NUROSE-468534 format. One record per residue (C-alpha): residue number from 1; residue in three letters; x, y, z. Coordinates in Angstrom, 3 decimals. Layout:
N
{num NUM; residu ALA; xx X; yy Y; zz Z}
...
end
This chain:
420
{num 1; residu MET; xx 178.777; yy 83.424; zz 154.603}
{num 2; residu LYS; xx 176.606; yy 80.327; zz 154.308}
{num 3; residu THR; xx 173.939; yy 80.189; zz 157.030}
{num 4; residu ARG; xx 171.586; yy 77.545; zz 155.580}
{num 5; residu LEU; xx 171.937; yy 73.864; zz 156.324}
{num 6; residu THR; xx 173.280; yy 71.614; zz 153.600}
{num 7; residu ALA; xx 170.119; yy 69.448; zz 153.708}
{num 8; residu ASP; xx 167.938; yy 72.490; zz 153.059}
{num 9; residu ARG; xx 170.064; yy 73.571; zz 150.142}
{num 10; residu LEU; xx 170.058; yy 70.079; zz 148.629}
{num 11; residu GLN; xx 166.257; yy 69.958; zz 148.750}
{num 12; residu GLU; xx 166.191; yy 72.799; zz 146.251}
{num 13; residu LYS; xx 168.220; yy 70.766; zz 143.800}
{num 14; residu SER; xx 165.192; yy 68.834; zz 142.585}
{num 15; residu ALA; xx 162.971; yy 68.375; zz 139.564}
{num 16; residu ALA; xx 160.258; yy 70.394; zz 141.326}
{num 17; residu THR; xx 162.579; yy 73.414; zz 141.570}
{num 18; residu LEU; xx 163.461; yy 73.015; zz 137.906}
{num 19; residu VAL; xx 159.776; yy 73.116; zz 136.909}
{num 20; residu THR; xx 159.011; yy 76.029; zz 139.269}
{num 21; residu ASN; xx 161.856; yy 78.139; zz 137.909}
{num 22; residu HIS; xx 160.826; yy 77.316; zz 134.337}
{num 23; residu LEU; xx 157.268; yy 78.511; zz 134.996}
{num 24; residu ARG; xx 158.494; yy 81.731; zz 136.622}
{num 25; residu GLN; xx 160.907; yy 82.580; zz 133.840}
{num 26; residu ARG; xx 158.902; yy 81.395; zz 130.837}
{num 27; residu TYR; xx 155.420; yy 82.594; zz 131.874}
{num 28; residu HIS; xx 156.330; yy 85.240; zz 134.502}
{num 29; residu PHE; xx 154.262; yy 83.526; zz 137.191}
{num 30; residu SER; xx 154.665; yy 84.599; zz 140.797}
{num 31; residu PRO; xx 156.583; yy 82.168; zz 143.057}
{num 32; residu VAL; xx 153.355; yy 81.117; zz 144.814}
{num 33; residu VAL; xx 151.516; yy 80.374; zz 141.553}
{num 34; residu ALA; xx 154.541; yy 78.581; zz 140.082}
{num 35; residu GLU; xx 154.904; yy 76.349; zz 143.144}
{num 36; residu ALA; xx 151.167; yy 75.533; zz 143.142}
{num 37; residu LEU; xx 151.270; yy 74.591; zz 139.463}
{num 38; residu THR; xx 154.332; yy 72.438; zz 140.102}
{num 39; residu ASP; xx 152.478; yy 70.536; zz 142.828}
{num 40; residu ASP; xx 149.552; yy 69.929; zz 140.418}
{num 41; residu LEU; xx 151.893; yy 68.741; zz 137.687}
{num 42; residu GLN; xx 153.559; yy 66.301; zz 140.066}
{num 43; residu LEU; xx 150.167; yy 64.929; zz 141.086}
{num 44; residu LEU; xx 149.090; yy 64.490; zz 137.463}
{num 45; residu SER; xx 152.395; yy 62.860; zz 136.611}
{num 46; residu HIS; xx 151.939; yy 60.411; zz 139.475}
{num 47; residu GLN; xx 148.421; yy 59.547; zz 138.247}
{num 48; residu MET; xx 149.592; yy 59.073; zz 134.662}
{num 49; residu LYS; xx 152.484; yy 56.847; zz 135.681}
{num 50; residu GLY; xx 150.339; yy 54.831; zz 138.048}
{num 51; residu SER; xx 150.752; yy 54.083; zz 141.701}
{num 52; residu SER; xx 152.723; yy 50.901; zz 140.973}
{num 53; residu GLN; xx 155.119; yy 49.642; zz 138.405}
{num 54; residu LEU; xx 153.513; yy 48.317; zz 135.228}
{num 55; residu ALA; xx 153.870; yy 44.612; zz 134.673}
{num 56; residu GLU; xx 154.842; yy 43.016; zz 131.399}
{num 57; residu GLY; xx 152.153; yy 43.530; zz 128.746}
{num 58; residu GLN; xx 150.375; yy 46.306; zz 130.643}
{num 59; residu ILE; xx 149.718; yy 49.864; zz 129.512}
{num 60; residu LEU; xx 148.213; yy 53.003; zz 130.994}
{num 61; residu TYR; xx 145.234; yy 54.317; zz 129.093}
{num 62; residu PRO; xx 143.202; yy 57.509; zz 129.698}
{num 63; residu ALA; xx 139.502; yy 56.663; zz 130.119}
{num 64; residu VAL; xx 136.569; yy 58.912; zz 130.899}
{num 65; residu ARG; xx 135.479; yy 58.583; zz 134.500}
{num 66; residu ALA; xx 132.378; yy 56.477; zz 135.075}
{num 67; residu ASP; xx 130.506; yy 59.283; zz 136.861}
{num 68; residu GLU; xx 130.744; yy 61.680; zz 133.927}
{num 69; residu PRO; xx 127.256; yy 62.310; zz 132.482}
{num 70; residu ALA; xx 126.215; yy 61.439; zz 128.953}
{num 71; residu GLY; xx 126.418; yy 64.123; zz 126.290}
{num 72; residu LYS; xx 129.318; yy 65.983; zz 127.867}
{num 73; residu ALA; xx 132.071; yy 67.032; zz 125.457}
{num 74; residu LEU; xx 135.214; yy 64.907; zz 125.728}
{num 75; residu LYS; xx 137.380; yy 67.983; zz 126.206}
{num 76; residu ASP; xx 135.360; yy 68.865; zz 129.314}
{num 77; residu CYS; xx 135.340; yy 65.365; zz 130.878}
{num 78; residu GLN; xx 137.399; yy 64.168; zz 133.816}
{num 79; residu TYR; xx 139.723; yy 61.250; zz 133.016}
{num 80; residu VAL; xx 141.315; yy 58.451; zz 134.977}
{num 81; residu MET; xx 144.421; yy 56.516; zz 133.977}
{num 82; residu VAL; xx 143.539; yy 52.825; zz 133.930}
{num 83; residu CYS; xx 146.030; yy 49.982; zz 133.844}
{num 84; residu LEU; xx 145.126; yy 47.462; zz 131.134}
{num 85; residu THR; xx 146.664; yy 44.070; zz 130.496}
{num 86; residu ILE; xx 146.923; yy 43.914; zz 126.737}
{num 87; residu PHE; xx 149.137; yy 40.823; zz 126.844}
{num 88; residu ALA; xx 149.483; yy 38.159; zz 129.509}
{num 89; residu GLN; xx 151.643; yy 35.037; zz 129.511}
{num 90; residu SER; xx 148.489; yy 32.935; zz 129.719}
{num 91; residu ASP; xx 147.413; yy 34.334; zz 126.342}
{num 92; residu ILE; xx 150.050; yy 32.169; zz 124.620}
{num 93; residu ALA; xx 148.498; yy 28.945; zz 125.879}
{num 94; residu PHE; xx 145.007; yy 30.299; zz 125.180}
{num 95; residu ARG; xx 145.971; yy 31.019; zz 121.567}
{num 96; residu GLN; xx 147.184; yy 27.455; zz 121.062}
{num 97; residu ARG; xx 143.741; yy 26.138; zz 121.955}
{num 98; residu HIS; xx 141.560; yy 28.814; zz 120.296}
{num 99; residu SER; xx 141.383; yy 30.979; zz 117.210}
{num 100; residu LEU; xx 142.673; yy 34.533; zz 116.925}
{num 101; residu LYS; xx 139.126; yy 35.823; zz 117.130}
{num 102; residu GLU; xx 138.548; yy 34.020; zz 120.428}
{num 103; residu LEU; xx 141.816; yy 35.460; zz 121.751}
{num 104; residu LYS; xx 140.680; yy 39.001; zz 120.953}
{num 105; residu LYS; xx 137.370; yy 38.332; zz 122.680}
{num 106; residu HIS; xx 139.295; yy 36.986; zz 125.676}
{num 107; residu ILE; xx 141.445; yy 40.127; zz 125.843}
{num 108; residu LEU; xx 138.370; yy 42.354; zz 125.384}
{num 109; residu HIS; xx 136.668; yy 40.677; zz 128.321}
{num 110; residu ARG; xx 139.737; yy 41.127; zz 130.498}
{num 111; residu ILE; xx 140.448; yy 44.779; zz 129.767}
{num 112; residu THR; xx 136.800; yy 45.842; zz 130.118}
{num 113; residu GLU; xx 136.733; yy 44.247; zz 133.568}
{num 114; residu GLU; xx 139.999; yy 45.958; zz 134.522}
{num 115; residu ALA; xx 138.846; yy 49.370; zz 133.277}
{num 116; residu ASP; xx 135.487; yy 49.167; zz 135.022}
{num 117; residu ALA; xx 137.121; yy 48.121; zz 138.301}
{num 118; residu GLN; xx 139.333; yy 51.237; zz 138.142}
{num 119; residu GLY; xx 136.423; yy 53.605; zz 137.516}
{num 120; residu GLY; xx 137.031; yy 54.243; zz 133.820}
{num 121; residu PRO; xx 134.829; yy 52.016; zz 131.638}
{num 122; residu LEU; xx 135.977; yy 51.833; zz 128.041}
{num 123; residu THR; xx 133.954; yy 52.908; zz 125.034}
{num 124; residu TYR; xx 133.563; yy 50.981; zz 121.796}
{num 125; residu GLU; xx 135.928; yy 53.512; zz 120.279}
{num 126; residu ASP; xx 138.549; yy 52.759; zz 122.952}
{num 127; residu LEU; xx 138.252; yy 49.020; zz 122.374}
{num 128; residu SER; xx 138.501; yy 49.485; zz 118.640}
{num 129; residu ARG; xx 141.703; yy 51.436; zz 119.102}
{num 130; residu LEU; xx 143.248; yy 48.992; zz 121.578}
{num 131; residu LEU; xx 142.377; yy 45.803; zz 119.670}
{num 132; residu PHE; xx 142.899; yy 47.184; zz 116.134}
{num 133; residu ALA; xx 139.365; yy 46.306; zz 115.047}
{num 134; residu ASP; xx 136.546; yy 48.380; zz 113.645}
{num 135; residu ARG; xx 133.612; yy 49.370; zz 115.824}
{num 136; residu LYS; xx 131.210; yy 46.936; zz 114.173}
{num 137; residu THR; xx 133.529; yy 44.033; zz 114.935}
{num 138; residu ILE; xx 133.804; yy 45.144; zz 118.562}
{num 139; residu GLY; xx 130.020; yy 45.167; zz 118.786}
{num 140; residu GLN; xx 129.868; yy 41.620; zz 117.428}
{num 141; residu TYR; xx 132.488; yy 40.440; zz 119.938}
{num 142; residu ILE; xx 130.556; yy 41.969; zz 122.839}
{num 143; residu GLN; xx 127.267; yy 40.482; zz 121.676}
{num 144; residu GLU; xx 128.826; yy 37.027; zz 121.405}
{num 145; residu LEU; xx 130.423; yy 37.301; zz 124.843}
{num 146; residu ARG; xx 127.121; yy 38.308; zz 126.407}
{num 147; residu THR; xx 125.420; yy 35.407; zz 124.646}
{num 148; residu GLU; xx 127.973; yy 33.145; zz 126.319}
{num 149; residu GLY; xx 126.842; yy 34.527; zz 129.678}
{num 150; residu LYS; xx 129.754; yy 36.864; zz 130.322}
{num 151; residu THR; xx 129.280; yy 40.376; zz 131.672}
{num 152; residu ILE; xx 130.786; yy 43.106; zz 129.511}
{num 153; residu VAL; xx 130.673; yy 46.569; zz 131.036}
{num 154; residu THR; xx 131.368; yy 49.503; zz 128.731}
{num 155; residu ARG; xx 130.706; yy 53.189; zz 129.050}
{num 156; residu ALA; xx 127.504; yy 52.634; zz 127.090}
{num 157; residu ILE; xx 126.076; yy 50.938; zz 130.183}
{num 158; residu TYR; xx 126.635; yy 54.125; zz 132.209}
{num 159; residu THR; xx 125.599; yy 56.679; zz 129.595}
{num 160; residu ASP; xx 122.983; yy 54.788; zz 127.571}
{num 161; residu ALA; xx 125.047; yy 55.303; zz 124.424}
{num 162; residu SER; xx 123.934; yy 52.069; zz 122.803}
{num 163; residu ALA; xx 120.831; yy 49.970; zz 122.357}
{num 164; residu THR; xx 122.043; yy 47.235; zz 124.701}
{num 165; residu ILE; xx 120.833; yy 48.649; zz 128.006}
{num 166; residu SER; xx 118.654; yy 51.726; zz 127.927}
{num 167; residu HIS; xx 117.746; yy 54.405; zz 130.421}
{num 168; residu ASP; xx 114.597; yy 55.286; zz 128.524}
{num 169; residu ARG; xx 112.394; yy 53.278; zz 130.893}
{num 170; residu PRO; xx 113.397; yy 55.122; zz 134.122}
{num 171; residu ILE; xx 113.286; yy 58.477; zz 132.315}
{num 172; residu VAL; xx 109.759; yy 57.858; zz 131.036}
{num 173; residu ARG; xx 108.682; yy 56.551; zz 134.437}
{num 174; residu GLN; xx 109.937; yy 59.729; zz 136.142}
{num 175; residu PHE; xx 108.188; yy 61.826; zz 133.495}
{num 176; residu LEU; xx 104.885; yy 60.057; zz 134.088}
{num 177; residu LEU; xx 105.315; yy 60.723; zz 137.814}
{num 178; residu ASN; xx 105.218; yy 64.453; zz 136.952}
{num 179; residu TYR; xx 108.906; yy 65.183; zz 137.497}
{num 180; residu THR; xx 110.219; yy 67.991; zz 135.318}
{num 181; residu GLU; xx 112.902; yy 67.391; zz 132.702}
{num 182; residu THR; xx 115.479; yy 69.194; zz 134.861}
{num 183; residu GLU; xx 114.649; yy 67.060; zz 137.900}
{num 184; residu ILE; xx 114.891; yy 63.878; zz 135.832}
{num 185; residu ALA; xx 118.295; yy 64.904; zz 134.468}
{num 186; residu GLN; xx 119.576; yy 65.515; zz 137.995}
{num 187; residu ARG; xx 118.103; yy 62.330; zz 139.461}
{num 188; residu LEU; xx 119.364; yy 60.035; zz 136.672}
{num 189; residu ASN; xx 122.650; yy 61.832; zz 135.962}
{num 190; residu HIS; xx 121.718; yy 62.630; zz 132.354}
{num 191; residu THR; xx 122.036; yy 65.808; zz 130.360}
{num 192; residu LEU; xx 118.884; yy 67.856; zz 129.910}
{num 193; residu SER; xx 118.997; yy 67.579; zz 126.112}
{num 194; residu ARG; xx 119.114; yy 63.762; zz 126.250}
{num 195; residu VAL; xx 116.186; yy 63.623; zz 128.702}
{num 196; residu GLU; xx 114.141; yy 65.954; zz 126.505}
{num 197; residu GLY; xx 114.956; yy 63.765; zz 123.493}
{num 198; residu TYR; xx 113.700; yy 60.622; zz 125.236}
{num 199; residu ILE; xx 110.488; yy 62.317; zz 126.325}
{num 200; residu LYS; xx 109.874; yy 63.714; zz 122.847}
{num 201; residu ASP; xx 110.315; yy 60.257; zz 121.303}
{num 202; residu PHE; xx 108.037; yy 58.716; zz 123.920}
{num 203; residu LEU; xx 105.291; yy 61.247; zz 123.241}
{num 204; residu ARG; xx 105.509; yy 60.714; zz 119.484}
{num 205; residu ILE; xx 105.183; yy 56.949; zz 119.947}
{num 206; residu CYS; xx 102.224; yy 57.405; zz 122.311}
{num 207; residu VAL; xx 100.415; yy 59.611; zz 119.842}
{num 208; residu ALA; xx 101.180; yy 57.290; zz 116.936}
{num 209; residu HIS; xx 99.847; yy 54.325; zz 118.911}
{num 210; residu ARG; xx 96.725; yy 56.233; zz 119.867}
{num 211; residu GLN; xx 96.167; yy 57.178; zz 116.239}
{num 212; residu GLY; xx 96.251; yy 53.506; zz 115.279}
{num 213; residu TYR; xx 99.732; yy 53.274; zz 113.772}
{num 214; residu THR; xx 101.500; yy 49.918; zz 113.940}
{num 215; residu ARG; xx 105.211; yy 49.335; zz 114.443}
{num 216; residu LYS; xx 105.591; yy 48.948; zz 110.694}
{num 217; residu GLY; xx 103.523; yy 52.024; zz 109.953}
{num 218; residu SER; xx 104.620; yy 55.609; zz 109.706}
{num 219; residu ALA; xx 104.737; yy 57.663; zz 112.897}
{num 220; residu THR; xx 105.131; yy 61.014; zz 111.205}
{num 221; residu LEU; xx 102.550; yy 63.744; zz 111.355}
{num 222; residu ARG; xx 100.256; yy 64.311; zz 108.418}
{num 223; residu PRO; xx 100.058; yy 67.674; zz 106.655}
{num 224; residu TYR; xx 98.636; yy 70.470; zz 108.835}
{num 225; residu GLN; xx 98.864; yy 68.323; zz 111.968}
{num 226; residu THR; xx 100.817; yy 69.178; zz 115.087}
{num 227; residu LEU; xx 101.668; yy 67.503; zz 118.394}
{num 228; residu VAL; xx 100.408; yy 69.251; zz 121.522}
{num 229; residu LEU; xx 100.695; yy 68.453; zz 125.219}
{num 230; residu ALA; xx 97.304; yy 68.691; zz 126.892}
{num 231; residu VAL; xx 96.197; yy 68.216; zz 130.491}
{num 232; residu ASP; xx 94.900; yy 64.714; zz 131.151}
{num 233; residu ARG; xx 91.122; yy 64.908; zz 131.282}
{num 234; residu ASN; xx 91.190; yy 62.672; zz 134.381}
{num 235; residu GLU; xx 93.401; yy 65.155; zz 136.240}
{num 236; residu LYS; xx 92.100; yy 66.366; zz 139.577}
{num 237; residu PHE; xx 92.614; yy 70.022; zz 140.374}
{num 238; residu GLY; xx 92.821; yy 71.359; zz 143.881}
{num 239; residu TYR; xx 93.722; yy 74.564; zz 145.649}
{num 240; residu GLY; xx 97.300; yy 75.601; zz 144.984}
{num 241; residu LYS; xx 97.972; yy 72.925; zz 142.382}
{num 242; residu ARG; xx 100.092; yy 74.417; zz 139.623}
{num 243; residu MET; xx 99.750; yy 73.518; zz 135.989}
{num 244; residu GLU; xx 103.324; yy 72.196; zz 135.693}
{num 245; residu ARG; xx 102.526; yy 69.534; zz 138.294}
{num 246; residu CYS; xx 99.598; yy 68.208; zz 136.289}
{num 247; residu LYS; xx 99.703; yy 65.029; zz 134.267}
{num 248; residu LEU; xx 100.031; yy 65.768; zz 130.561}
{num 249; residu VAL; xx 99.105; yy 63.641; zz 127.576}
{num 250; residu PRO; xx 100.193; yy 64.043; zz 123.944}
{num 251; residu VAL; xx 97.482; yy 64.754; zz 121.413}
{num 252; residu ILE; xx 97.527; yy 65.379; zz 117.681}
{num 253; residu VAL; xx 95.301; yy 68.139; zz 116.375}
{num 254; residu ASN; xx 94.604; yy 69.320; zz 112.857}
{num 255; residu LEU; xx 95.345; yy 72.995; zz 112.429}
{num 256; residu ILE; xx 93.029; yy 72.937; zz 109.420}
{num 257; residu THR; xx 91.209; yy 70.135; zz 107.605}
{num 258; residu SER; xx 90.822; yy 69.464; zz 103.917}
{num 259; residu GLU; xx 87.146; yy 70.432; zz 104.123}
{num 260; residu GLU; xx 88.033; yy 73.773; zz 105.677}
{num 261; residu LEU; xx 90.674; yy 74.367; zz 103.029}
{num 262; residu GLN; xx 88.067; yy 73.693; zz 100.367}
{num 263; residu GLU; xx 85.705; yy 76.211; zz 101.963}
{num 264; residu LEU; xx 88.463; yy 78.831; zz 101.914}
{num 265; residu ALA; xx 89.101; yy 78.048; zz 98.272}
{num 266; residu ASP; xx 85.401; yy 78.521; zz 97.572}
{num 267; residu GLY; xx 85.531; yy 82.023; zz 98.999}
{num 268; residu ALA; xx 84.760; yy 81.593; zz 102.694}
{num 269; residu LYS; xx 86.459; yy 84.013; zz 105.098}
{num 270; residu LEU; xx 88.883; yy 82.681; zz 107.671}
{num 271; residu ARG; xx 87.186; yy 84.643; zz 110.459}
{num 272; residu GLU; xx 83.969; yy 82.791; zz 109.637}
{num 273; residu LEU; xx 85.685; yy 79.437; zz 110.074}
{num 274; residu ARG; xx 87.603; yy 80.254; zz 113.260}
{num 275; residu PRO; xx 84.760; yy 79.400; zz 115.701}
{num 276; residu ARG; xx 84.402; yy 75.971; zz 114.098}
{num 277; residu ILE; xx 88.179; yy 75.455; zz 113.963}
{num 278; residu ALA; xx 88.568; yy 76.315; zz 117.646}
{num 279; residu ALA; xx 85.682; yy 73.989; zz 118.559}
{num 280; residu ARG; xx 87.077; yy 71.164; zz 116.439}
{num 281; residu ILE; xx 90.547; yy 71.428; zz 118.011}
{num 282; residu LEU; xx 89.046; yy 71.278; zz 121.498}
{num 283; residu LYS; xx 87.037; yy 68.177; zz 120.558}
{num 284; residu GLU; xx 90.005; yy 66.450; zz 118.865}
{num 285; residu ALA; xx 92.128; yy 66.898; zz 121.983}
{num 286; residu TYR; xx 89.357; yy 65.677; zz 124.293}
{num 287; residu ASP; xx 88.725; yy 62.586; zz 122.159}
{num 288; residu GLN; xx 92.399; yy 61.664; zz 122.703}
{num 289; residu GLY; xx 92.176; yy 62.127; zz 126.476}
{num 290; residu GLY; xx 93.454; yy 65.690; zz 126.727}
{num 291; residu VAL; xx 91.995; yy 69.070; zz 127.616}
{num 292; residu LEU; xx 93.259; yy 72.293; zz 126.052}
{num 293; residu SER; xx 92.976; yy 75.816; zz 127.391}
{num 294; residu PHE; xx 91.929; yy 78.843; zz 125.370}
{num 295; residu SER; xx 95.540; yy 80.072; zz 125.522}
{num 296; residu THR; xx 96.812; yy 76.925; zz 123.816}
{num 297; residu VAL; xx 94.102; yy 77.065; zz 121.164}
{num 298; residu GLY; xx 95.026; yy 80.696; zz 120.572}
{num 299; residu LEU; xx 98.631; yy 79.740; zz 119.875}
{num 300; residu LEU; xx 97.525; yy 77.027; zz 117.459}
{num 301; residu THR; xx 95.009; yy 79.143; zz 115.549}
{num 302; residu GLY; xx 96.888; yy 82.425; zz 115.522}
{num 303; residu LEU; xx 94.268; yy 84.196; zz 117.621}
{num 304; residu HIS; xx 97.050; yy 85.194; zz 120.033}
{num 305; residu SER; xx 94.955; yy 85.642; zz 123.186}
{num 306; residu ALA; xx 92.592; yy 83.588; zz 125.308}
{num 307; residu THR; xx 90.061; yy 86.421; zz 125.159}
{num 308; residu THR; xx 89.884; yy 86.241; zz 121.367}
{num 309; residu VAL; xx 89.442; yy 82.469; zz 121.514}
{num 310; residu GLY; xx 86.717; yy 82.969; zz 124.109}
{num 311; residu ARG; xx 84.857; yy 85.230; zz 121.700}
{num 312; residu ALA; xx 85.173; yy 82.623; zz 118.941}
{num 313; residu VAL; xx 83.836; yy 79.929; zz 121.273}
{num 314; residu ALA; xx 80.972; yy 82.208; zz 122.346}
{num 315; residu LEU; xx 80.093; yy 82.702; zz 118.674}
{num 316; residu PHE; xx 80.154; yy 78.918; zz 118.207}
{num 317; residu TYR; xx 77.733; yy 78.559; zz 121.134}
{num 318; residu GLU; xx 75.383; yy 81.043; zz 119.510}
{num 319; residu GLN; xx 75.389; yy 78.914; zz 116.371}
{num 320; residu ASN; xx 75.209; yy 75.625; zz 118.332}
{num 321; residu PRO; xx 73.351; yy 76.311; zz 121.606}
{num 322; residu ASP; xx 72.997; yy 72.617; zz 122.534}
{num 323; residu VAL; xx 76.740; yy 71.813; zz 122.363}
{num 324; residu ILE; xx 79.116; yy 72.027; zz 125.333}
{num 325; residu LEU; xx 82.762; yy 72.249; zz 124.261}
{num 326; residu PRO; xx 85.393; yy 70.450; zz 126.372}
{num 327; residu HIS; xx 88.030; yy 72.930; zz 127.557}
{num 328; residu SER; xx 89.688; yy 73.861; zz 130.854}
{num 329; residu GLY; xx 86.722; yy 75.951; zz 131.927}
{num 330; residu THR; xx 84.078; yy 73.291; zz 131.401}
{num 331; residu ILE; xx 86.069; yy 70.197; zz 132.337}
{num 332; residu PHE; xx 88.023; yy 71.480; zz 135.338}
{num 333; residu ASP; xx 85.651; yy 74.282; zz 136.354}
{num 334; residu MET; xx 88.382; yy 76.867; zz 135.816}
{num 335; residu GLY; xx 87.819; yy 80.478; zz 134.907}
{num 336; residu ARG; xx 84.458; yy 82.219; zz 134.696}
{num 337; residu THR; xx 82.719; yy 79.750; zz 132.395}
{num 338; residu LEU; xx 78.985; yy 79.729; zz 133.144}
{num 339; residu THR; xx 77.758; yy 77.400; zz 130.444}
{num 340; residu HIS; xx 78.572; yy 74.116; zz 132.203}
{num 341; residu LYS; xx 76.847; yy 75.127; zz 135.454}
{num 342; residu LYS; xx 73.732; yy 76.263; zz 133.662}
{num 343; residu ALA; xx 73.704; yy 73.157; zz 131.484}
{num 344; residu PHE; xx 74.025; yy 70.996; zz 134.598}
{num 345; residu VAL; xx 71.114; yy 72.678; zz 136.367}
{num 346; residu LEU; xx 68.880; yy 72.420; zz 133.292}
{num 347; residu LEU; xx 69.656; yy 68.720; zz 132.841}
{num 348; residu LYS; xx 69.221; yy 68.122; zz 136.560}
{num 349; residu TYR; xx 65.701; yy 69.544; zz 136.576}
{num 350; residu GLN; xx 64.914; yy 67.416; zz 133.561}
{num 351; residu GLY; xx 65.422; yy 64.409; zz 135.827}
{num 352; residu LEU; xx 68.626; yy 63.043; zz 134.283}
{num 353; residu LEU; xx 70.972; yy 60.954; zz 136.415}
{num 354; residu THR; xx 74.521; yy 61.951; zz 137.311}
{num 355; residu GLN; xx 76.242; yy 59.682; zz 134.782}
{num 356; residu GLU; xx 74.073; yy 60.893; zz 131.912}
{num 357; residu ILE; xx 74.627; yy 64.540; zz 132.837}
{num 358; residu ALA; xx 78.388; yy 63.937; zz 133.037}
{num 359; residu ARG; xx 78.378; yy 62.376; zz 129.589}
{num 360; residu ARG; xx 76.387; yy 65.184; zz 128.019}
{num 361; residu ILE; xx 78.446; yy 68.072; zz 129.398}
{num 362; residu ASN; xx 81.835; yy 66.288; zz 129.084}
{num 363; residu HIS; xx 82.402; yy 66.190; zz 132.838}
{num 364; residu HIS; xx 83.426; yy 63.657; zz 135.442}
{num 365; residu SER; xx 80.667; yy 62.350; zz 137.670}
{num 366; residu SER; xx 82.544; yy 63.729; zz 140.703}
{num 367; residu ALA; xx 82.364; yy 67.235; zz 139.196}
{num 368; residu VAL; xx 78.647; yy 66.801; zz 138.557}
{num 369; residu ASP; xx 78.141; yy 65.726; zz 142.164}
{num 370; residu ARG; xx 80.028; yy 68.813; zz 143.293}
{num 371; residu TYR; xx 77.805; yy 71.043; zz 141.146}
{num 372; residu ASN; xx 74.743; yy 69.405; zz 142.625}
{num 373; residu ASN; xx 75.957; yy 69.897; zz 146.171}
{num 374; residu ASP; xx 76.822; yy 73.552; zz 145.540}
{num 375; residu ASP; xx 73.535; yy 74.206; zz 143.768}
{num 376; residu GLU; xx 71.518; yy 72.652; zz 146.599}
{num 377; residu ARG; xx 73.338; yy 74.627; zz 149.301}
{num 378; residu VAL; xx 73.142; yy 77.934; zz 147.459}
{num 379; residu GLY; xx 69.507; yy 77.349; zz 146.502}
{num 380; residu GLN; xx 68.412; yy 76.510; zz 150.048}
{num 381; residu LEU; xx 70.114; yy 79.545; zz 151.578}
{num 382; residu TRP; xx 68.816; yy 81.822; zz 148.836}
{num 383; residu GLU; xx 65.268; yy 80.574; zz 149.387}
{num 384; residu GLU; xx 65.705; yy 81.476; zz 153.068}
{num 385; residu GLY; xx 66.422; yy 85.043; zz 152.042}
{num 386; residu LYS; xx 70.166; yy 85.093; zz 152.613}
{num 387; residu SER; xx 72.230; yy 87.575; zz 150.603}
{num 388; residu ALA; xx 74.878; yy 86.443; zz 148.125}
{num 389; residu GLU; xx 77.611; yy 87.703; zz 150.457}
{num 390; residu MET; xx 76.211; yy 85.743; zz 153.390}
{num 391; residu ILE; xx 75.818; yy 82.598; zz 151.240}
{num 392; residu SER; xx 79.420; yy 82.938; zz 150.114}
{num 393; residu PHE; xx 80.548; yy 83.204; zz 153.750}
{num 394; residu ILE; xx 78.498; yy 80.200; zz 154.884}
{num 395; residu THR; xx 79.318; yy 77.846; zz 151.989}
{num 396; residu GLY; xx 82.908; yy 78.880; zz 151.404}
{num 397; residu LEU; xx 82.191; yy 79.408; zz 147.695}
{num 398; residu SER; xx 83.414; yy 82.512; zz 145.953}
{num 399; residu LEU; xx 80.957; yy 85.377; zz 145.564}
{num 400; residu LYS; xx 81.052; yy 85.054; zz 141.768}
{num 401; residu VAL; xx 80.136; yy 81.358; zz 141.881}
{num 402; residu VAL; xx 77.279; yy 82.053; zz 144.273}
{num 403; residu GLU; xx 75.998; yy 84.835; zz 142.022}
{num 404; residu GLU; xx 76.158; yy 82.449; zz 139.037}
{num 405; residu TYR; xx 73.975; yy 79.849; zz 140.769}
{num 406; residu ILE; xx 71.518; yy 82.535; zz 141.898}
{num 407; residu ALA; xx 71.344; yy 83.961; zz 138.359}
{num 408; residu ILE; xx 70.547; yy 80.492; zz 136.993}
{num 409; residu ARG; xx 67.732; yy 80.005; zz 139.508}
{num 410; residu LYS; xx 66.297; yy 83.425; zz 138.724}
{num 411; residu GLU; xx 66.324; yy 82.633; zz 135.009}
{num 412; residu LEU; xx 64.614; yy 79.285; zz 135.598}
{num 413; residu ARG; xx 61.931; yy 81.018; zz 137.661}
{num 414; residu ARG; xx 61.274; yy 83.548; zz 134.884}
{num 415; residu GLU; xx 60.963; yy 80.774; zz 132.313}
{num 416; residu ALA; xx 58.594; yy 78.862; zz 134.577}
{num 417; residu LYS; xx 56.389; yy 81.946; zz 134.970}
{num 418; residu ARG; xx 56.259; yy 82.506; zz 131.208}
{num 419; residu GLU; xx 55.201; yy 78.912; zz 130.652}
{num 420; residu THR; xx 52.403; yy 79.214; zz 133.201}
end
């Protein structure tokens, strides 16, 4: 006996029921899954057909959504169906007054405006397909239209896929403001690989310019040269400041020079040259505005550890006692480097001014002033008979730094006694 209403039974006689039953029988989906998929298919069908009836000369065309990032595979992109007017009645009168080329430009202008207004800007490839023209011709049409003062919006404007409007300027600006590549990609809606590519190109151009290359010259590295990111020598370090937040500059260093190669050919041992190589790399980076750490030099020279590089630098100092090498320890007062403090005190007691001392020990004048202030405070308290621990507590300097300044003063006293 029939207990259901006729209206309820008639509702099941629909295209949706046909699709649901097909999914259940063909793919063995459960009723819930089949009904959910049917609802999605109806929604997609509505989007593909458009919310209104197409007018004469209009088509629906799948375009990548404007908010999709650059570099994303087409198969993974979200699409929107845009309604494009390929032919309008006004085109007939337009053609009577203009050439076929001008008509195609007119249509191109119209459909790019329509697509952009619907959130799916067209690519050069789309326009080439719709207007039956090659990509080069489309580019010429767009350039001519822009010369005439018309605005042509394509997907290249959103994704920086052409040389017309570029995102390289904001990417470089964010990079120089110490944002990481990941942060830049998120802020500018770019893929990480594209951001890294822009930054790499920017650094190569900076180094080439610094090395004296012109726009017509070659920007490639010479044999045995490599590009390294170094900390800007004008960087200011403070408590808690991490290295990744520091300003970096690109520098080109020579892993080995022709003179050093000749010495090896003449029988010199590589271990004999390593102190000079390490010193030269540090100087080359500093001359270009960058400061390298022992760890970085170790990677470049194959010494593997900062400790090994430190030994090589110490050997260089033994051979060149009057030279102060510019590295993280001497420039930024990092690590346990003693040489720069001792050199400062010696030059200070020779009566040299701050600027001259800064120039000789490769330091900023502010760092020299800080050394002077610390030396004066430690020296005064030590002369009063305070212990190193008490001096450290009073001045806020670490015990090791206090002990370094005291050791320097003791050594100067011994030398003064010997002279007298």
